C-alpha positions in Angstrom: 111.3 110.2 148.3 109.7 108.4 145.3 106.5 110.0 143.0 103.6 108.1 142.7 104.3 107.3 138.9 107.6 106.0 139.9 105.7 103.8 142.5 103.4 102.6 140.1 106.1 101.9 137.6 107.9 99.9 140.4 104.8 98.0 141.1 104.1 97.2 137.3 107.7 95.9 136.8 107.5 93.6 140.1 104.0 92.2 138.8 105.7 91.5 135.4 108.4 89.6 137.2 105.6 87.4 138.8 103.5 86.9 135.8 106.6 85.3 134.2 107.6 82.9 137.2 109.1 80.1 135.8 107.1 76.9 135.4 107.3 74.2 138.1 108.3 76.3 141.1 106.2 75.7 144.1 102.9 78.1 144.1 104.2 79.5 140.6 100.7 78.9 138.9 99.3 80.9 141.9 101.9 83.4 141.6 101.2 84.0 137.9 97.5 84.2 138.5 97.8 86.9 141.1 100.1 88.8 138.6 97.7 88.2 136.0 94.7 89.8 138.1 96.9 93.0 138.6 97.0 93.3 134.7 93.3 92.6 134.2 92.4 95.0 136.9 94.4 97.5 135.0 93.1 96.7 131.5 96.1 94.9 130.4 94.2 91.8 130.2 90.8 90.7 129.0 88.5 88.1 131.3 88.8 85.1 129.0 92.7 85.6 129.3 92.6 85.8 133.3 90.0 82.8 133.3 92.9 80.8 131.9 95.5 81.8 134.3 92.9 80.8 137.2 92.6 77.3 135.7 96.3 77.0 135.5 96.6 78.4 139.3 97.0 75.1 140.8 99.0 73.6 138.0 102.5 75.0 138.7 103.7 73.0 135.4 101.2 74.3 133.2 102.0 76.9 130.7 99.0 79.2 130.3 100.2 80.7 127.2 99.6 78.0 124.7 96.2 77.6 126.3 95.4 81.3 125.6 96.4 80.9 122.2 94.6 77.7 121.7 91.5 79.2 122.9 91.9 82.2 120.6 91.6 84.8 123.3 94.1 87.1 124.6 96.0 88.0 121.3 97.2 91.4 122.5 98.4 89.7 126.1 100.2 86.9 123.8 102.1 89.6 121.8 102.9 91.4 124.9 104.3 88.2 126.4 106.4 87.6 123.3 104.4 84.4 122.7 103.2 83.5 119.3 
């Protein structure tokens, strides 16, 4: 039986994959937003960054990372995502 820590680690890994869902896939914007909400609720993302994911939720082709950078919010998140 998996420990609680292992379960949390597995959940975080799954959400990380979801927040990195490729652009253009059907429902990918909503998938990224749902995963972003996971990280926001755990303190890994600020509200301004989450708002960009919300705006992009219905735009499967839209990459939220350049918008986050252009708005000057979420610098820690961009670093975590490997985006400059």
